[in-house]
DRENPA-3360 file (N, C-alpha, C; in nm, 2 decimals, always signed):
BEGIN
1 = XXXXXXXX = +3.17/+7.22/+10.80/+3.31/+7.22/+10.81/+3.37/+7.32/+10.71 ~ +3.46/+7.41/+10.75/+3.52/+7.51/+10.66/+3.62/+7.45/+10.57 ~ +3.60/+7.48/+10.44/+3.69/+7.43/+10.34/+3.83/+7.49/+10.35 ~ +3.93/+7.43/+10.29/+4.07/+7.48/+10.30/+4.08/+7.62/+10.23 ~ +4.00/+7.63/+10.11/+4.01/+7.76/+10.04/+3.95/+7.87/+10.12 ~ +3.84/+7.85/+10.19/+3.78/+7.95/+10.27/+3.87/+7.99/+10.39 ~ +3.93/+7.88/+10.45/+4.02/+7.91/+10.56/+4.14/+7.99/+10.51 ~ +4.19/+7.97/+10.39/+4.30/+8.05/+10.34/+4.26/+8.19/+10.32;
9 = XXXXXXXX = +4.14/+8.21/+10.27/+4.09/+8.34/+10.24/+4.08/+8.42/+10.37 ~ +4.02/+8.36/+10.47/+4.01/+8.43/+10.60/+4.15/+8.46/+10.66 ~ +4.24/+8.37/+10.64/+4.38/+8.39/+10.69/+4.44/+8.51/+10.62 ~ +4.42/+8.52/+10.49/+4.48/+8.63/+10.42/+4.41/+8.77/+10.46 ~ +4.28/+8.77/+10.48/+4.21/+8.89/+10.52/+4.26/+8.93/+10.66 ~ +4.28/+8.83/+10.75/+4.32/+8.86/+10.88/+4.46/+8.92/+10.88 ~ +4.55/+8.87/+10.80/+4.69/+8.92/+10.79/+4.68/+9.07/+10.74 ~ +4.60/+9.10/+10.64/+4.59/+9.23/+10.60/+4.53/+9.33/+10.70;
17 = XXXXXXXX = +4.43/+9.28/+10.78/+4.38/+9.37/+10.88/+4.48/+9.39/+10.99 ~ +4.55/+9.28/+11.03/+4.65/+9.30/+11.13/+4.76/+9.40/+11.10 ~ +4.80/+9.39/+10.97/+4.90/+9.49/+10.92/+4.85/+9.63/+10.92 ~ +4.72/+9.65/+10.88/+4.66/+9.78/+10.88/+4.65/+9.83/+11.03 ~ +4.61/+9.75/+11.12/+4.60/+9.79/+11.26/+4.73/+9.83/+11.31 ~ +4.84/+9.77/+11.26/+4.97/+9.81/+11.31/+5.02/+9.94/+11.25 ~ +4.94/+10.00/+11.16/+4.97/+10.13/+11.11/+5.04/+10.14/+10.98 ~ +5.03/+10.03/+10.90/+5.10/+10.03/+10.77/+5.00/+9.98/+10.66;
25 = XXXXXXXX = +5.03/+10.02/+10.54/+4.95/+9.97/+10.43/+5.02/+9.85/+10.37 ~ +4.94/+9.75/+10.34/+4.99/+9.62/+10.29/+5.03/+9.64/+10.15 ~ +5.16/+9.62/+10.12/+5.21/+9.63/+9.98/+5.34/+9.55/+9.97 ~ +5.37/+9.52/+9.86/+5.49/+9.44/+9.84/+5.61/+9.52/+9.87 ~ +5.71/+9.46/+9.94/+5.83/+9.54/+9.97/+5.93/+9.53/+9.85 ~ +6.05/+9.57/+9.87/+6.16/+9.56/+9.78/+6.19/+9.68/+9.70 ~ +6.09/+9.78/+9.68/+6.12/+9.90/+9.61/+6.21/+9.99/+9.69 ~ +6.32/+10.03/+9.63/+6.42/+10.11/+9.70/+6.36/+10.24/+9.75;
33 = XXXXXXXX = +6.42/+10.30/+9.85/+6.38/+10.43/+9.90/+6.47/+10.53/+9.84 ~ +6.41/+10.63/+9.77/+6.48/+10.73/+9.70/+6.56/+10.82/+9.79 ~ +6.68/+10.86/+9.74/+6.77/+10.96/+9.81/+6.72/+11.10/+9.79 ~ +6.63/+11.12/+9.69/+6.59/+11.25/+9.65/+6.67/+11.31/+9.54 ~ +6.78/+11.24/+9.50/+6.86/+11.28/+9.38/+6.87/+11.17/+9.28 ~ +6.83/+11.20/+9.16/+6.83/+11.09/+9.06/+6.97/+11.03/+9.04 ~ +7.07/+11.12/+9.04/+7.21/+11.07/+9.01/+7.26/+10.98/+9.13 ~ +7.22/+11.02/+9.25/+7.26/+10.93/+9.36/+7.19/+10.80/+9.36;
41 = XXXXXXXX = +7.06/+10.81/+9.33/+6.98/+10.68/+9.31/+7.04/+10.59/+9.21 ~ +7.09/+10.64/+9.10/+7.16/+10.56/+9.00/+7.29/+10.49/+9.06 ~ +7.36/+10.57/+9.14/+7.48/+10.52/+9.20/+7.45/+10.41/+9.31 ~ +7.33/+10.42/+9.36/+7.28/+10.32/+9.46/+7.20/+10.21/+9.40 ~ +7.21/+10.19/+9.27/+7.14/+10.08/+9.20/+6.99/+10.10/+9.22 ~ +6.94/+10.22/+9.22/+6.79/+10.24/+9.23/+6.75/+10.32/+9.35 ~ +6.84/+10.32/+9.46/+6.81/+10.39/+9.58/+6.85/+10.31/+9.70 ~ +6.83/+10.36/+9.82/+6.86/+10.29/+9.94/+6.78/+10.17/+9.96;
49 = XXXXXXXX = +6.84/+10.06/+10.01/+6.78/+9.93/+10.03/+6.67/+9.94/+10.14 ~ +6.55/+9.91/+10.10/+6.44/+9.91/+10.20/+6.46/+9.79/+10.30 ~ +6.42/+9.81/+10.42/+6.44/+9.71/+10.52/+6.58/+9.69/+10.57 ~ +6.66/+9.80/+10.57/+6.80/+9.79/+10.61/+6.84/+9.92/+10.68 ~ +6.97/+9.92/+10.72/+7.04/+10.04/+10.77/+7.13/+10.10/+10.67 ~ +7.13/+10.23/+10.65/+7.22/+10.30/+10.56/+7.28/+10.42/+10.63 ~ +7.40/+10.46/+10.59/+7.47/+10.57/+10.65/+7.50/+10.68/+10.55 ~ +7.49/+10.81/+10.60/+7.54/+10.92/+10.53/+7.65/+10.98/+10.61;
57 = XXXXXXXX = +7.78/+10.96/+10.57/+7.89/+11.00/+10.65/+7.97/+11.12/+10.59 ~ +8.05/+11.17/+10.68/+8.13/+11.29/+10.64/+8.13/+11.39/+10.75 ~ +8.22/+11.48/+10.75/+8.23/+11.58/+10.86/+8.12/+11.69/+10.85 ~ +8.12/+11.77/+10.95/+8.03/+11.89/+10.95/+8.05/+11.97/+10.83 ~ +7.94/+12.01/+10.76/+7.95/+12.09/+10.64/+7.99/+12.01/+10.52 ~ +7.97/+11.88/+10.52/+8.00/+11.79/+10.40/+7.89/+11.77/+10.31 ~ +7.77/+11.83/+10.34/+7.65/+11.81/+10.25/+7.56/+11.70/+10.29 ~ +7.59/+11.62/+10.39/+7.52/+11.51/+10.43/+7.37/+11.54/+10.47;
65 = XXXXXXXX = +7.36/+11.66/+10.54/+7.23/+11.70/+10.59/+7.14/+11.74/+10.47 ~ +7.19/+11.79/+10.36/+7.12/+11.83/+10.25/+7.06/+11.70/+10.18 ~ +7.14/+11.59/+10.18/+7.09/+11.47/+10.12/+6.99/+11.41/+10.21 ~ +7.00/+11.41/+10.34/+6.90/+11.36/+10.43/+6.77/+11.44/+10.41 ~ +6.78/+11.57/+10.40/+6.65/+11.65/+10.38/+6.59/+11.61/+10.24 ~ +6.67/+11.59/+10.14/+6.61/+11.55/+10.01/+6.54/+11.41/+10.02 ~ +6.60/+11.32/+10.10/+6.54/+11.19/+10.12/+6.41/+11.20/+10.20 ~ +6.41/+11.28/+10.30/+6.28/+11.31/+10.37/+6.18/+11.37/+10.28;
73 = XXXXXXXX = +6.22/+11.46/+10.20/+6.12/+11.53/+10.11/+6.06/+11.42/+10.01 ~ +6.14/+11.33/+9.96/+6.09/+11.23/+9.87/+5.99/+11.14/+9.94 ~ +6.03/+11.10/+10.07/+5.95/+11.00/+10.14/+5.81/+11.06/+10.18 ~ +5.81/+11.20/+10.22/+5.69/+11.26/+10.27/+5.59/+11.30/+10.15 ~ +5.64/+11.29/+10.03/+5.55/+11.32/+9.92/+5.43/+11.22/+9.91 ~ +5.46/+11.10/+9.95/+5.35/+11.00/+9.93/+5.34/+10.91/+10.06 ~ +5.40/+10.94/+10.17/+5.39/+10.86/+10.28/+5.44/+10.94/+10.41 ~ +5.48/+10.86/+10.51/+5.52/+10.92/+10.64/+5.67/+10.89/+10.66;
81 = XXXXXXXX = +5.73/+10.98/+10.73/+5.87/+10.97/+10.77/+5.89/+11.02/+10.91 ~ +6.00/+10.97/+10.97/+6.03/+11.02/+11.11/+6.18/+11.06/+11.11 ~ +6.21/+11.16/+11.18/+6.34/+11.21/+11.20/+6.37/+11.23/+11.35 ~ +6.46/+11.14/+11.40/+6.51/+11.16/+11.54/+6.64/+11.24/+11.53 ~ +6.64/+11.34/+11.61/+6.76/+11.44/+11.60/+6.80/+11.49/+11.74 ~ +6.91/+11.55/+11.74/+6.96/+11.61/+11.87/+6.94/+11.76/+11.88 ~ +6.85/+11.81/+11.81/+6.82/+11.96/+11.81/+6.88/+12.03/+11.69 ~ +6.95/+11.96/+11.60/+7.01/+12.02/+11.49/+6.93/+12.04/+11.36;
89 = XXXXXXXX = +6.82/+11.97/+11.36/+6.73/+11.98/+11.24/+6.63/+12.09/+11.27 ~ +6.62/+12.18/+11.17/+6.54/+12.30/+11.18/+6.42/+12.29/+11.08 ~ +6.30/+12.28/+11.13/+6.18/+12.25/+11.05/+6.16/+12.35/+10.93 ~ +6.18/+12.48/+10.95/+6.17/+12.57/+10.83/+6.27/+12.53/+10.72 ~ +6.39/+12.49/+10.75/+6.49/+12.45/+10.65/+6.44/+12.33/+10.58 ~ +6.39/+12.23/+10.66/+6.34/+12.11/+10.60/+6.22/+12.14/+10.50 ~ +6.14/+12.23/+10.54/+6.02/+12.26/+10.46/+6.07/+12.33/+10.33 ~ +6.17/+12.42/+10.34/+6.23/+12.48/+10.22/+6.29/+12.37/+10.12;
97 = XXXXXXXX = +6.34/+12.26/+10.18/+6.40/+12.16/+10.10/+6.29/+12.06/+10.04 ~ +6.17/+12.09/+10.07/+6.06/+12.01/+10.01/+5.99/+11.91/+10.10 ~ +6.03/+11.91/+10.23/+5.97/+11.81/+10.32/+5.83/+11.86/+10.35 ~ +5.74/+11.76/+10.35/+5.60/+11.79/+10.39/+5.59/+11.77/+10.54 ~ +5.59/+11.88/+10.62/+5.60/+11.87/+10.76/+5.49/+11.80/+10.82 ~ +5.37/+11.81/+10.76/+5.25/+11.74/+10.82/+5.27/+11.59/+10.81 ~ +5.36/+11.54/+10.73/+5.38/+11.39/+10.72/+5.52/+11.35/+10.78 ~ +5.58/+11.44/+10.86/+5.70/+11.41/+10.92/+5.69/+11.42/+11.08;
105 = XXXXXXXX = +5.73/+11.31/+11.14/+5.74/+11.31/+11.29/+5.88/+11.34/+11.33 ~ +5.89/+11.46/+11.40/+6.02/+11.50/+11.45/+6.03/+11.47/+11.60 ~ +6.14/+11.39/+11.64/+6.16/+11.35/+11.77/+6.30/+11.40/+11.82 ~ +6.30/+11.48/+11.93/+6.43/+11.53/+11.98/+6.48/+11.43/+12.09 ~ +6.60/+11.38/+12.08/+6.66/+11.30/+12.18/+6.79/+11.35/+12.22 ~ +6.82/+11.35/+12.35/+6.94/+11.42/+12.40/+7.05/+11.33/+12.44 ~ +7.05/+11.20/+12.40/+7.16/+11.11/+12.43/+7.16/+11.00/+12.33 ~ +7.27/+10.93/+12.31/+7.27/+10.82/+12.22/+7.17/+10.71/+12.25;
113 = XXXXXXXX = +7.16/+10.67/+12.38/+7.07/+10.57/+12.42/+6.92/+10.61/+12.39 ~ +6.89/+10.74/+12.42/+6.76/+10.79/+12.40/+6.72/+10.79/+12.25 ~ +6.82/+10.82/+12.16/+6.80/+10.82/+12.02/+6.77/+10.67/+11.97 ~ +6.85/+10.58/+12.02/+6.82/+10.44/+11.99/+6.69/+10.39/+12.03 ~ +6.65/+10.43/+12.15/+6.52/+10.39/+12.21/+6.41/+10.45/+12.12 ~ +6.42/+10.57/+12.08/+6.32/+10.64/+12.00/+6.31/+10.56/+11.87 ~ +6.42/+10.53/+11.81/+6.42/+10.46/+11.68/+6.35/+10.32/+11.69 ~ +6.38/+10.26/+11.80/+6.31/+10.13/+11.83/+6.16/+10.14/+11.83;
121 = XXXXXXXX = +6.11/+10.24/+11.91/+5.97/+10.26/+11.92/+5.91/+10.30/+11.78 ~ +5.97/+10.39/+11.71/+5.92/+10.44/+11.58/+5.92/+10.32/+11.48 ~ +6.02/+10.24/+11.47/+6.03/+10.13/+11.38/+5.92/+10.03/+11.41 ~ +5.90/+10.00/+11.54/+5.80/+9.90/+11.58/+5.66/+9.94/+11.55 ~ +5.63/+10.07/+11.53/+5.50/+10.12/+11.49/+5.47/+10.08/+11.34 ~ +5.57/+10.05/+11.26/+5.55/+10.01/+11.12/+5.47/+10.12/+11.04 ~ +5.48/+10.24/+11.08/+5.40/+10.34/+11.01/+5.49/+10.43/+10.91 ~ +5.62/+10.41/+10.92/+5.71/+10.50/+10.85/+5.79/+10.43/+10.75;
129 = XXXXXXXX = +5.80/+10.48/+10.63/+5.89/+10.42/+10.53/+6.04/+10.46/+10.54 ~ +6.06/+10.57/+10.61/+6.20/+10.62/+10.63/+6.21/+10.68/+10.77 ~ +6.31/+10.63/+10.84/+6.34/+10.68/+10.98/+6.48/+10.72/+10.98 ~ +6.51/+10.84/+11.03/+6.65/+10.89/+11.03/+6.69/+10.92/+11.17 ~ +6.82/+10.91/+11.20/+6.87/+10.94/+11.33/+7.02/+10.97/+11.32 ~ +7.08/+11.04/+11.42/+7.22/+11.05/+11.42/+7.30/+10.92/+11.43 ~ +7.42/+10.91/+11.38/+7.50/+10.79/+11.39/+7.56/+10.78/+11.53 ~ +7.47/+10.75/+11.63/+7.51/+10.75/+11.77/+7.60/+10.63/+11.80;
137 = XXXXXXXX = +7.68/+10.64/+11.90/+7.77/+10.53/+11.94/+7.70/+10.45/+12.04 ~ +7.65/+10.33/+12.00/+7.59/+10.24/+12.09/+7.64/+10.10/+12.06 ~ +7.61/+10.00/+12.14/+7.66/+9.87/+12.13/+7.61/+9.80/+12.00 ~ +7.69/+9.71/+11.95/+7.65/+9.64/+11.83/+7.52/+9.57/+11.84 ~ +7.49/+9.52/+11.96/+7.36/+9.45/+11.98/+7.24/+9.54/+11.95 ~ +7.26/+9.67/+11.98/+7.15/+9.77/+11.96/+7.13/+9.79/+11.81 ~ +7.24/+9.80/+11.73/+7.23/+9.82/+11.59/+7.17/+9.69/+11.52 ~ +7.21/+9.57/+11.58/+7.15/+9.45/+11.53/+7.00/+9.45/+11.55;
145 = XXXXXXXX = +6.96/+9.49/+11.66/+6.81/+9.49/+11.69/+6.74/+9.59/+11.59 ~ +6.80/+9.71/+11.58/+6.74/+9.81/+11.49/+6.74/+9.77/+11.35 ~ +6.84/+9.70/+11.31/+6.84/+9.65/+11.17/+6.73/+9.54/+11.15 ~ +6.71/+9.46/+11.25/+6.61/+9.36/+11.24/+6.47/+9.42/+11.24 ~ +6.45/+9.53/+11.32/+6.32/+9.60/+11.32/+6.30/+9.67/+11.18 ~ +6.40/+9.73/+11.13/+6.39/+9.79/+11.00/+6.35/+9.69/+10.89 ~ +6.41/+9.57/+10.90/+6.37/+9.47/+10.80/+6.22/+9.42/+10.82 ~ +6.19/+9.41/+10.95/+6.05/+9.36/+10.98/+5.95/+9.46/+10.94;
153 = XXXXXXXX = +5.98/+9.59/+10.95/+5.88/+9.70/+10.92/+5.90/+9.74/+10.77 ~ +5.99/+9.69/+10.70/+6.02/+9.72/+10.56/+6.05/+9.87/+10.54 ~ +6.12/+9.92/+10.63/+6.16/+10.06/+10.64/+6.31/+10.08/+10.62 ~ +6.35/+10.20/+10.58/+6.49/+10.24/+10.58/+6.53/+10.31/+10.70 ~ +6.63/+10.27/+10.77/+6.68/+10.34/+10.88/+6.81/+10.41/+10.83 ~ +6.80/+10.54/+10.82/+6.91/+10.62/+10.76/+6.98/+10.70/+10.87 ~ +7.11/+10.68/+10.89/+7.19/+10.75/+10.99/+7.27/+10.86/+10.94 ~ +7.30/+10.96/+11.02/+7.37/+11.08/+10.97/+7.49/+11.10/+11.06;
161 = XXXXXXXX = +7.61/+11.10/+11.01/+7.73/+11.12/+11.09/+7.84/+11.01/+11.07 ~ +7.95/+11.03/+11.14/+8.06/+10.94/+11.14/+8.01/+10.80/+11.20 ~ +8.02/+10.70/+11.12/+7.98/+10.57/+11.17/+8.08/+10.50/+11.26 ~ +8.04/+10.44/+11.36/+8.13/+10.36/+11.45/+8.15/+10.22/+11.38 ~ +8.25/+10.15/+11.43/+8.28/+10.02/+11.37/+8.15/+9.93/+11.38 ~ +8.08/+9.94/+11.49/+7.95/+9.85/+11.50/+7.85/+9.89/+11.40 ~ +7.82/+10.02/+11.38/+7.73/+10.07/+11.28/+7.77/+10.03/+11.14 ~ +7.90/+10.05/+11.11/+7.95/+10.02/+10.98/+7.93/+9.88/+10.95;
169 = XXXXXXXX = +7.94/+9.79/+11.04/+7.92/+9.65/+11.02/+7.78/+9.61/+10.98 ~ +7.68/+9.67/+11.06/+7.54/+9.63/+11.03/+7.48/+9.71/+10.92 ~ +7.54/+9.82/+10.87/+7.48/+9.90/+10.76/+7.50/+9.82/+10.63 ~ +7.39/+9.82/+10.56/+7.39/+9.76/+10.43/+7.45/+9.85/+10.32 ~ +7.43/+9.98/+10.34/+7.48/+10.08/+10.25/+7.55/+10.19/+10.32 ~ +7.67/+10.24/+10.27/+7.74/+10.35/+10.33/+7.78/+10.45/+10.22 ~ +7.75/+10.57/+10.25/+7.78/+10.68/+10.15/+7.86/+10.79/+10.22 ~ +7.98/+10.82/+10.16/+8.07/+10.92/+10.22/+8.04/+11.05/+10.14;
177 = XXXXXXXX = +8.02/+11.16/+10.21/+7.99/+11.29/+10.15/+8.10/+11.39/+10.17 ~ +8.13/+11.47/+10.07/+8.23/+11.58/+10.09/+8.19/+11.69/+9.99 ~ +8.22/+11.82/+10.03/+8.19/+11.93/+9.94/+8.30/+11.93/+9.83 ~ +8.27/+11.94/+9.71/+8.36/+11.93/+9.60/+8.38/+12.07/+9.54 ~ +8.28/+12.15/+9.52/+8.29/+12.28/+9.47/+8.19/+12.37/+9.53 ~ +8.22/+12.50/+9.54/+8.13/+12.60/+9.59/+8.10/+12.70/+9.48 ~ +7.98/+12.74/+9.47/+7.93/+12.83/+9.36/+7.89/+12.97/+9.43 ~ +7.93/+13.08/+9.37/+7.90/+13.21/+9.42/+7.82/+13.29/+9.31;
185 = XXXXXXXX = +7.75/+13.38/+9.36/+7.68/+13.47/+9.26/+7.78/+13.56/+9.19 ~ +7.73/+13.62/+9.08/+7.82/+13.71/+9.01/+7.85/+13.84/+9.09 ~ +7.96/+13.89/+9.06/+8.01/+14.01/+9.14/+8.14/+13.99/+9.20 ~ +8.18/+14.07/+9.29/+8.31/+14.06/+9.35/+8.31/+14.11/+9.50 ~ +8.41/+14.07/+9.57/+8.42/+14.12/+9.71/+8.30/+14.08/+9.80 ~ +8.26/+14.18/+9.88/+8.15/+14.15/+9.97/+8.01/+14.14/+9.91 ~ +8.01/+14.17/+9.78/+7.88/+14.17/+9.71/+7.85/+14.03/+9.66 ~ +7.94/+13.94/+9.67/+7.92/+13.80/+9.62/+7.85/+13.72/+9.73;
193 = XXXXXXXX = +7.75/+13.64/+9.69/+7.68/+13.56/+9.79/+7.69/+13.41/+9.75 ~ +7.68/+13.32/+9.85/+7.68/+13.18/+9.82/+7.56/+13.14/+9.74 ~ +7.58/+13.08/+9.62/+7.47/+13.04/+9.53/+7.44/+12.89/+9.54 ~ +7.54/+12.81/+9.60/+7.52/+12.67/+9.61/+7.65/+12.60/+9.62 ~ +7.64/+12.47/+9.62/+7.77/+12.39/+9.62/+7.74/+12.25/+9.56 ~ +7.85/+12.18/+9.53/+7.84/+12.05/+9.47/+7.89/+11.95/+9.57 ~ +7.81/+11.85/+9.60/+7.85/+11.74/+9.69/+7.90/+11.62/+9.62 ~ +8.01/+11.57/+9.65/+8.06/+11.44/+9.60/+8.01/+11.33/+9.70;
201 = XXXXXXXX = +7.93/+11.24/+9.65/+7.87/+11.13/+9.73/+7.93/+11.00/+9.68 ~ +8.01/+10.94/+9.76/+8.08/+10.81/+9.71/+8.01/+10.69/+9.79 ~ +7.97/+10.60/+9.72/+7.91/+10.48/+9.77/+8.02/+10.38/+9.80 ~ +8.07/+10.36/+9.92/+8.18/+10.27/+9.95/+8.14/+10.14/+10.02 ~ +8.01/+10.12/+10.03/+7.96/+9.99/+10.07/+7.82/+9.97/+10.02 ~ +7.79/+9.86/+9.96/+7.65/+9.84/+9.91/+7.63/+9.69/+9.90 ~ +7.52/+9.64/+9.97/+7.50/+9.50/+9.98/+7.46/+9.44/+9.84 ~ +7.40/+9.52/+9.75/+7.35/+9.46/+9.63/+7.43/+9.49/+9.50;
209 = XXXXXXXX = +7.53/+9.57/+9.52/+7.61/+9.60/+9.40/+7.75/+9.63/+9.44 ~ +7.84/+9.64/+9.34/+7.98/+9.67/+9.37/+8.00/+9.81/+9.42 ~ +8.08/+9.84/+9.53/+8.10/+9.97/+9.58/+8.19/+10.05/+9.48 ~ +8.19/+10.18/+9.50/+8.28/+10.27/+9.43/+8.21/+10.37/+9.34 ~ +8.08/+10.36/+9.32/+8.01/+10.45/+9.24/+8.01/+10.59/+9.31 ~ +8.02/+10.69/+9.22/+8.02/+10.83/+9.27/+7.91/+10.91/+9.21 ~ +7.85/+11.00/+9.29/+7.75/+11.09/+9.23/+7.78/+11.23/+9.27 ~ +7.77/+11.32/+9.18/+7.80/+11.46/+9.21/+7.67/+11.54/+9.21;
217 = XXXX = +7.63/+11.60/+9.32/+7.50/+11.66/+9.34/+7.51/+11.81/+9.36 ~ +7.43/+11.88/+9.28/+7.43/+12.02/+9.29/+7.32/+12.07/+9.39 ~ +7.36/+12.14/+9.49/+7.27/+12.18/+9.60/+7.26/+12.33/+9.58 ~ +7.14/+12.38/+9.57/+7.11/+12.53/+9.56/+7.11/+12.59/+9.69;
% end
């Protein structure tokens, strides 16, 4: 007859093997997912909440894509990430931002429903610590399911773009981005070139801390 201690040991080993077979390393959750910027991580009380949905909001040219690229760079230094996009992400630009392309799964989806379905499949694989996709307009039940899958896989689902009412409700963290300053090279007239810009990132929703923190990020 198998003792209770032996049975518990076998149960623990089986759980570990099952998790590895599902494509993930067994480790304790809870550690935040870095944004790639130390100042923004401080504003986020350590980083984005693992196992949840977060948004990077703002208009075109607000700096949100630069933050997304930095988050992907941080995630791919020691693990895998996936980016679902509508054709707007350019791999060479991501590589210049520090993303390890060999550790990034790029999935192109041409409709909101296709993006949501891709996110569903990628999250269920449990292989990625960070999954990004456009802030597509889908029903609240879809965001509810994706949030549950993110929690189950201990991953961050990071969306990019203007959030709908449904997405805003299910997101645990929301960050609004805007260009604050533009920096030019020395010189004048046509000889001046863009040297970088400063993004103002305001945390206006956070499940684990009071909202209102602001980070100013210098983008080269």
